[in-house]
PyMOL CGO cylinders between C-alpha atoms (Angstrom):
from pymol import cmd
from pymol.cgo import CYLINDER

trace = [
    CYLINDER, 2.62, -49.00, 18.09, -1.10, -49.42, 17.63, 0.3, 1, 1, 1, 1, 1, 1,
    CYLINDER, -1.10, -49.42, 17.63, -2.36, -52.32, 15.45, 0.3, 1, 1, 1, 1, 1, 1,
    CYLINDER, -2.36, -52.32, 15.45, -4.33, -49.81, 13.31, 0.3, 1, 1, 1, 1, 1, 1,
    CYLINDER, -4.33, -49.81, 13.31, -0.97, -48.65, 11.80, 0.3, 1, 1, 1, 1, 1, 1,
    CYLINDER, -0.97, -48.65, 11.80, -0.46, -52.12, 10.34, 0.3, 1, 1, 1, 1, 1, 1,
    CYLINDER, -0.46, -52.12, 10.34, -3.92, -53.23, 9.35, 0.3, 1, 1, 1, 1, 1, 1,
    CYLINDER, -3.92, -53.23, 9.35, -4.33, -55.62, 6.40, 0.3, 1, 1, 1, 1, 1, 1,
    CYLINDER, -4.33, -55.62, 6.40, -5.08, -52.83, 3.86, 0.3, 1, 1, 1, 1, 1, 1,
    CYLINDER, -5.08, -52.83, 3.86, -1.74, -51.17, 4.62, 0.3, 1, 1, 1, 1, 1, 1,
    CYLINDER, -1.74, -51.17, 4.62, 0.13, -54.49, 4.48, 0.3, 1, 1, 1, 1, 1, 1,
    CYLINDER, 0.13, -54.49, 4.48, -1.54, -55.32, 1.18, 0.3, 1, 1, 1, 1, 1, 1,
    CYLINDER, -1.54, -55.32, 1.18, -0.48, -51.95, -0.31, 0.3, 1, 1, 1, 1, 1, 1,
    CYLINDER, -0.48, -51.95, -0.31, 3.05, -52.36, 0.86, 0.3, 1, 1, 1, 1, 1, 1,
    CYLINDER, 3.05, -52.36, 0.86, 3.30, -55.86, -0.71, 0.3, 1, 1, 1, 1, 1, 1,
    CYLINDER, 3.30, -55.86, -0.71, 2.01, -54.47, -4.02, 0.3, 1, 1, 1, 1, 1, 1,
    CYLINDER, 2.01, -54.47, -4.02, 4.63, -51.75, -3.78, 0.3, 1, 1, 1, 1, 1, 1,
    CYLINDER, 4.63, -51.75, -3.78, 7.31, -54.32, -3.94, 0.3, 1, 1, 1, 1, 1, 1,
    CYLINDER, 7.31, -54.32, -3.94, 5.94, -55.31, -7.38, 0.3, 1, 1, 1, 1, 1, 1,
    CYLINDER, 5.94, -55.31, -7.38, 6.57, -51.86, -8.81, 0.3, 1, 1, 1, 1, 1, 1,
    CYLINDER, 6.57, -51.86, -8.81, 10.30, -51.57, -9.68, 0.3, 1, 1, 1, 1, 1, 1,
    CYLINDER, 10.30, -51.57, -9.68, 12.35, -48.58, -10.80, 0.3, 1, 1, 1, 1, 1, 1,
    CYLINDER, 12.35, -48.58, -10.80, 12.07, -47.59, -14.51, 0.3, 1, 1, 1, 1, 1, 1,
    CYLINDER, 12.07, -47.59, -14.51, 14.88, -48.31, -16.85, 0.3, 1, 1, 1, 1, 1, 1,
    CYLINDER, 14.88, -48.31, -16.85, 14.99, -44.93, -18.53, 0.3, 1, 1, 1, 1, 1, 1,
    CYLINDER, 14.99, -44.93, -18.53, 13.14, -42.34, -16.57, 0.3, 1, 1, 1, 1, 1, 1,
    CYLINDER, 13.14, -42.34, -16.57, 12.65, -38.80, -17.78, 0.3, 1, 1, 1, 1, 1, 1,
    CYLINDER, 12.65, -38.80, -17.78, 12.59, -37.55, -14.15, 0.3, 1, 1, 1, 1, 1, 1,
    CYLINDER, 12.59, -37.55, -14.15, 13.89, -39.14, -10.99, 0.3, 1, 1, 1, 1, 1, 1,
    CYLINDER, 13.89, -39.14, -10.99, 14.34, -38.02, -7.38, 0.3, 1, 1, 1, 1, 1, 1,
    CYLINDER, 14.34, -38.02, -7.38, 15.57, -39.58, -4.17, 0.3, 1, 1, 1, 1, 1, 1,
    CYLINDER, 15.57, -39.58, -4.17, 14.82, -38.44, -0.67, 0.3, 1, 1, 1, 1, 1, 1,
    CYLINDER, 14.82, -38.44, -0.67, 15.58, -39.99, 2.65, 0.3, 1, 1, 1, 1, 1, 1,
    CYLINDER, 15.58, -39.99, 2.65, 14.72, -39.61, 6.35, 0.3, 1, 1, 1, 1, 1, 1,
    CYLINDER, 14.72, -39.61, 6.35, 18.01, -39.82, 8.25, 0.3, 1, 1, 1, 1, 1, 1,
    CYLINDER, 18.01, -39.82, 8.25, 16.12, -40.27, 11.49, 0.3, 1, 1, 1, 1, 1, 1,
    CYLINDER, 16.12, -40.27, 11.49, 14.56, -43.64, 10.62, 0.3, 1, 1, 1, 1, 1, 1,
    CYLINDER, 14.56, -43.64, 10.62, 16.60, -44.70, 7.59, 0.3, 1, 1, 1, 1, 1, 1,
    CYLINDER, 16.60, -44.70, 7.59, 13.68, -44.66, 5.04, 0.3, 1, 1, 1, 1, 1, 1,
    CYLINDER, 13.68, -44.66, 5.04, 14.80, -43.84, 1.53, 0.3, 1, 1, 1, 1, 1, 1,
    CYLINDER, 14.80, -43.84, 1.53, 12.79, -43.63, -1.70, 0.3, 1, 1, 1, 1, 1, 1,
    CYLINDER, 12.79, -43.63, -1.70, 13.66, -42.99, -5.35, 0.3, 1, 1, 1, 1, 1, 1,
    CYLINDER, 13.66, -42.99, -5.35, 10.66, -42.09, -7.59, 0.3, 1, 1, 1, 1, 1, 1,
    CYLINDER, 10.66, -42.09, -7.59, 11.10, -42.40, -11.39, 0.3, 1, 1, 1, 1, 1, 1,
    CYLINDER, 11.10, -42.40, -11.39, 8.73, -40.81, -13.86, 0.3, 1, 1, 1, 1, 1, 1,
    CYLINDER, 8.73, -40.81, -13.86, 8.21, -41.40, -17.66, 0.3, 1, 1, 1, 1, 1, 1,
    CYLINDER, 8.21, -41.40, -17.66, 6.64, -38.34, -19.11, 0.3, 1, 1, 1, 1, 1, 1,
    CYLINDER, 6.64, -38.34, -19.11, 4.49, -37.60, -22.11, 0.3, 1, 1, 1, 1, 1, 1,
    CYLINDER, 4.49, -37.60, -22.11, 4.82, -33.84, -22.34, 0.3, 1, 1, 1, 1, 1, 1,
    CYLINDER, 4.82, -33.84, -22.34, 3.39, -32.48, -19.16, 0.3, 1, 1, 1, 1, 1, 1,
    CYLINDER, 3.39, -32.48, -19.16, 1.61, -35.78, -18.24, 0.3, 1, 1, 1, 1, 1, 1,
    CYLINDER, 1.61, -35.78, -18.24, 3.04, -38.56, -16.21, 0.3, 1, 1, 1, 1, 1, 1,
    CYLINDER, 3.04, -38.56, -16.21, 2.79, -41.81, -18.15, 0.3, 1, 1, 1, 1, 1, 1,
    CYLINDER, 2.79, -41.81, -18.15, 4.55, -44.26, -15.87, 0.3, 1, 1, 1, 1, 1, 1,
    CYLINDER, 4.55, -44.26, -15.87, 5.83, -44.30, -12.27, 0.3, 1, 1, 1, 1, 1, 1,
    CYLINDER, 5.83, -44.30, -12.27, 8.49, -46.61, -10.86, 0.3, 1, 1, 1, 1, 1, 1,
    CYLINDER, 8.49, -46.61, -10.86, 10.18, -46.58, -7.47, 0.3, 1, 1, 1, 1, 1, 1,
    CYLINDER, 10.18, -46.58, -7.47, 12.58, -48.16, -5.09, 0.3, 1, 1, 1, 1, 1, 1,
    CYLINDER, 12.58, -48.16, -5.09, 11.56, -47.86, -1.50, 0.3, 1, 1, 1, 1, 1, 1,
    CYLINDER, 11.56, -47.86, -1.50, 13.63, -48.81, 1.40, 0.3, 1, 1, 1, 1, 1, 1,
    CYLINDER, 13.63, -48.81, 1.40, 11.49, -48.20, 4.38, 0.3, 1, 1, 1, 1, 1, 1,
    CYLINDER, 11.49, -48.20, 4.38, 8.70, -49.33, 6.67, 0.3, 1, 1, 1, 1, 1, 1,
    CYLINDER, 8.70, -49.33, 6.67, 5.23, -50.52, 5.55, 0.3, 1, 1, 1, 1, 1, 1,
    CYLINDER, 5.23, -50.52, 5.55, 3.82, -47.12, 5.70, 0.3, 1, 1, 1, 1, 1, 1,
    CYLINDER, 3.82, -47.12, 5.70, 6.48, -45.67, 3.41, 0.3, 1, 1, 1, 1, 1, 1,
    CYLINDER, 6.48, -45.67, 3.41, 6.01, -48.59, 1.00, 0.3, 1, 1, 1, 1, 1, 1,
    CYLINDER, 6.01, -48.59, 1.00, 2.25, -48.36, 1.03, 0.3, 1, 1, 1, 1, 1, 1,
    CYLINDER, 2.25, -48.36, 1.03, 2.38, -44.59, 0.29, 0.3, 1, 1, 1, 1, 1, 1,
    CYLINDER, 2.38, -44.59, 0.29, 4.69, -45.22, -2.58, 0.3, 1, 1, 1, 1, 1, 1,
    CYLINDER, 4.69, -45.22, -2.58, 2.31, -47.81, -3.99, 0.3, 1, 1, 1, 1, 1, 1,
    CYLINDER, 2.31, -47.81, -3.99, -0.55, -45.31, -4.01, 0.3, 1, 1, 1, 1, 1, 1,
    CYLINDER, -0.55, -45.31, -4.01, 1.61, -42.93, -6.01, 0.3, 1, 1, 1, 1, 1, 1,
    CYLINDER, 1.61, -42.93, -6.01, 2.56, -45.57, -8.56, 0.3, 1, 1, 1, 1, 1, 1,
    CYLINDER, 2.56, -45.57, -8.56, -1.02, -46.48, -8.96, 0.3, 1, 1, 1, 1, 1, 1,
    CYLINDER, -1.02, -46.48, -8.96, -2.67, -43.14, -9.13, 0.3, 1, 1, 1, 1, 1, 1,
    CYLINDER, -2.67, -43.14, -9.13, 0.03, -40.68, -10.55, 0.3, 1, 1, 1, 1, 1, 1,
    CYLINDER, 0.03, -40.68, -10.55, -0.06, -41.94, -14.12, 0.3, 1, 1, 1, 1, 1, 1,
    CYLINDER, -0.06, -41.94, -14.12, -2.35, -39.62, -16.24, 0.3, 1, 1, 1, 1, 1, 1,
    CYLINDER, -2.35, -39.62, -16.24, -1.84, -36.64, -14.01, 0.3, 1, 1, 1, 1, 1, 1,
    CYLINDER, -1.84, -36.64, -14.01, -0.12, -33.48, -15.05, 0.3, 1, 1, 1, 1, 1, 1,
    CYLINDER, -0.12, -33.48, -15.05, 2.99, -32.03, -13.61, 0.3, 1, 1, 1, 1, 1, 1,
    CYLINDER, 2.99, -32.03, -13.61, 1.20, -29.02, -12.03, 0.3, 1, 1, 1, 1, 1, 1,
    CYLINDER, 1.20, -29.02, -12.03, -1.78, -31.00, -10.57, 0.3, 1, 1, 1, 1, 1, 1,
    CYLINDER, -1.78, -31.00, -10.57, 0.38, -33.74, -9.14, 0.3, 1, 1, 1, 1, 1, 1,
    CYLINDER, 0.38, -33.74, -9.14, 2.85, -31.28, -7.66, 0.3, 1, 1, 1, 1, 1, 1,
    CYLINDER, 2.85, -31.28, -7.66, 0.14, -29.34, -6.07, 0.3, 1, 1, 1, 1, 1, 1,
    CYLINDER, 0.14, -29.34, -6.07, -1.52, -32.37, -4.48, 0.3, 1, 1, 1, 1, 1, 1,
    CYLINDER, -1.52, -32.37, -4.48, 1.72, -33.82, -3.31, 0.3, 1, 1, 1, 1, 1, 1,
    CYLINDER, 1.72, -33.82, -3.31, 2.87, -30.58, -1.72, 0.3, 1, 1, 1, 1, 1, 1,
    CYLINDER, 2.87, -30.58, -1.72, -0.51, -30.00, -0.08, 0.3, 1, 1, 1, 1, 1, 1,
    CYLINDER, -0.51, -30.00, -0.08, -0.45, -33.54, 1.34, 0.3, 1, 1, 1, 1, 1, 1,
    CYLINDER, -0.45, -33.54, 1.34, 3.10, -33.07, 2.75, 0.3, 1, 1, 1, 1, 1, 1,
    CYLINDER, 3.10, -33.07, 2.75, 2.04, -29.86, 4.35, 0.3, 1, 1, 1, 1, 1, 1,
    CYLINDER, 2.04, -29.86, 4.35, -1.26, -30.89, 5.90, 0.3, 1, 1, 1, 1, 1, 1,
    CYLINDER, -1.26, -30.89, 5.90, -1.14, -34.70, 6.52, 0.3, 1, 1, 1, 1, 1, 1,
    CYLINDER, -1.14, -34.70, 6.52, -1.45, -34.17, 10.31, 0.3, 1, 1, 1, 1, 1, 1,
    CYLINDER, -1.45, -34.17, 10.31, -4.58, -32.10, 9.89, 0.3, 1, 1, 1, 1, 1, 1,
    CYLINDER, -4.58, -32.10, 9.89, -7.23, -34.53, 10.95, 0.3, 1, 1, 1, 1, 1, 1,
    CYLINDER, -7.23, -34.53, 10.95, -10.05, -32.35, 9.61, 0.3, 1, 1, 1, 1, 1, 1,
    CYLINDER, -10.05, -32.35, 9.61, -8.82, -32.70, 6.08, 0.3, 1, 1, 1, 1, 1, 1,
    CYLINDER, -8.82, -32.70, 6.08, -10.11, -35.47, 3.81, 0.3, 1, 1, 1, 1, 1, 1,
    CYLINDER, -10.11, -35.47, 3.81, -7.14, -37.41, 2.71, 0.3, 1, 1, 1, 1, 1, 1,
    CYLINDER, -7.14, -37.41, 2.71, -9.05, -39.11, -0.17, 0.3, 1, 1, 1, 1, 1, 1,
    CYLINDER, -9.05, -39.11, -0.17, -9.69, -35.68, -1.62, 0.3, 1, 1, 1, 1, 1, 1,
    CYLINDER, -9.69, -35.68, -1.62, -5.92, -35.11, -1.83, 0.3, 1, 1, 1, 1, 1, 1,
    CYLINDER, -5.92, -35.11, -1.83, -4.90, -38.60, -3.13, 0.3, 1, 1, 1, 1, 1, 1,
    CYLINDER, -4.90, -38.60, -3.13, -7.03, -41.60, -3.97, 0.3, 1, 1, 1, 1, 1, 1,
    CYLINDER, -7.03, -41.60, -3.97, -6.69, -44.40, -1.42, 0.3, 1, 1, 1, 1, 1, 1,
    CYLINDER, -6.69, -44.40, -1.42, -4.71, -42.26, 1.08, 0.3, 1, 1, 1, 1, 1, 1,
    CYLINDER, -4.71, -42.26, 1.08, -7.49, -42.58, 3.68, 0.3, 1, 1, 1, 1, 1, 1,
    CYLINDER, -7.49, -42.58, 3.68, -6.11, -46.04, 4.20, 0.3, 1, 1, 1, 1, 1, 1,
    CYLINDER, -6.11, -46.04, 4.20, -3.07, -44.45, 5.79, 0.3, 1, 1, 1, 1, 1, 1,
    CYLINDER, -3.07, -44.45, 5.79, -4.98, -42.10, 8.02, 0.3, 1, 1, 1, 1, 1, 1,
    CYLINDER, -4.98, -42.10, 8.02, -4.14, -43.93, 11.17, 0.3, 1, 1, 1, 1, 1, 1,
    CYLINDER, -4.14, -43.93, 11.17, -0.45, -42.64, 10.95, 0.3, 1, 1, 1, 1, 1, 1,
    CYLINDER, -0.45, -42.64, 10.95, -1.90, -39.15, 11.55, 0.3, 1, 1, 1, 1, 1, 1,
    CYLINDER, -1.90, -39.15, 11.55, -2.04, -40.01, 15.19, 0.3, 1, 1, 1, 1, 1, 1,
    CYLINDER, -2.04, -40.01, 15.19, 1.67, -40.81, 15.44, 0.3, 1, 1, 1, 1, 1, 1,
    CYLINDER, 1.67, -40.81, 15.44, 3.92, -37.76, 14.81, 0.3, 1, 1, 1, 1, 1, 1,
    CYLINDER, 3.92, -37.76, 14.81, 7.05, -40.05, 14.33, 0.3, 1, 1, 1, 1, 1, 1,
    CYLINDER, 7.05, -40.05, 14.33, 5.14, -41.95, 11.52, 0.3, 1, 1, 1, 1, 1, 1,
    CYLINDER, 5.14, -41.95, 11.52, 3.71, -39.09, 9.55, 0.3, 1, 1, 1, 1, 1, 1,
    CYLINDER, 3.71, -39.09, 9.55, 6.89, -38.57, 7.56, 0.3, 1, 1, 1, 1, 1, 1,
    CYLINDER, 6.89, -38.57, 7.56, 6.88, -42.30, 6.63, 0.3, 1, 1, 1, 1, 1, 1,
    CYLINDER, 6.88, -42.30, 6.63, 3.68, -41.54, 4.66, 0.3, 1, 1, 1, 1, 1, 1,
    CYLINDER, 3.68, -41.54, 4.66, 4.69, -38.24, 3.26, 0.3, 1, 1, 1, 1, 1, 1,
    CYLINDER, 4.69, -38.24, 3.26, 8.31, -39.17, 2.25, 0.3, 1, 1, 1, 1, 1, 1,
    CYLINDER, 8.31, -39.17, 2.25, 7.26, -40.70, -1.11, 0.3, 1, 1, 1, 1, 1, 1,
    CYLINDER, 7.26, -40.70, -1.11, 5.17, -37.62, -1.84, 0.3, 1, 1, 1, 1, 1, 1,
    CYLINDER, 5.17, -37.62, -1.84, 8.20, -35.40, -1.17, 0.3, 1, 1, 1, 1, 1, 1,
    CYLINDER, 8.20, -35.40, -1.17, 10.07, -37.51, -3.71, 0.3, 1, 1, 1, 1, 1, 1,
    CYLINDER, 10.07, -37.51, -3.71, 7.29, -37.15, -6.18, 0.3, 1, 1, 1, 1, 1, 1,
    CYLINDER, 7.29, -37.15, -6.18, 7.18, -33.35, -5.65, 0.3, 1, 1, 1, 1, 1, 1,
    CYLINDER, 7.18, -33.35, -5.65, 10.97, -33.13, -6.07, 0.3, 1, 1, 1, 1, 1, 1,
    CYLINDER, 10.97, -33.13, -6.07, 10.95, -35.21, -9.29, 0.3, 1, 1, 1, 1, 1, 1,
    CYLINDER, 10.95, -35.21, -9.29, 8.20, -33.00, -10.72, 0.3, 1, 1, 1, 1, 1, 1,
    CYLINDER, 8.20, -33.00, -10.72, 10.00, -29.74, -9.66, 0.3, 1, 1, 1, 1, 1, 1,
    CYLINDER, 10.00, -29.74, -9.66, 13.44, -30.59, -10.81, 0.3, 1, 1, 1, 1, 1, 1,
    CYLINDER, 13.44, -30.59, -10.81, 12.86, -32.57, -14.10, 0.3, 1, 1, 1, 1, 1, 1,
    CYLINDER, 12.86, -32.57, -14.10, 15.40, -34.91, -15.40, 0.3, 1, 1, 1, 1, 1, 1,
]
cmd.load_cgo(trace, "trace")
């Protein structure tokens, strides 16, 4: 595996992710997993109407999965259900497209761009966004 996948910025995001626990009483929650690699993430949301107020999560996965979950926890609050769902689903569907600007889809996601070059690692980045999308679609 290339060293660019585990650069300091990704490691720092993954460490911050561990400081963002699950929420005690989420309004919405969803769990997704990747049975091929064993990554599993639960995303919790506290809502204020149609707006996400707080995000918590539990991530059992690699550094890429943890880093991606961190970006969600840091940047989803303040977003609306429709806008976050659209951005998360667009990201899941197009992460491999190297012509697409990742920072336009999600703030800070360009840090995880090196994973685009490794087909087996792309889902590590997109799995937390799948959980976010599921939580936003399915509600409580």
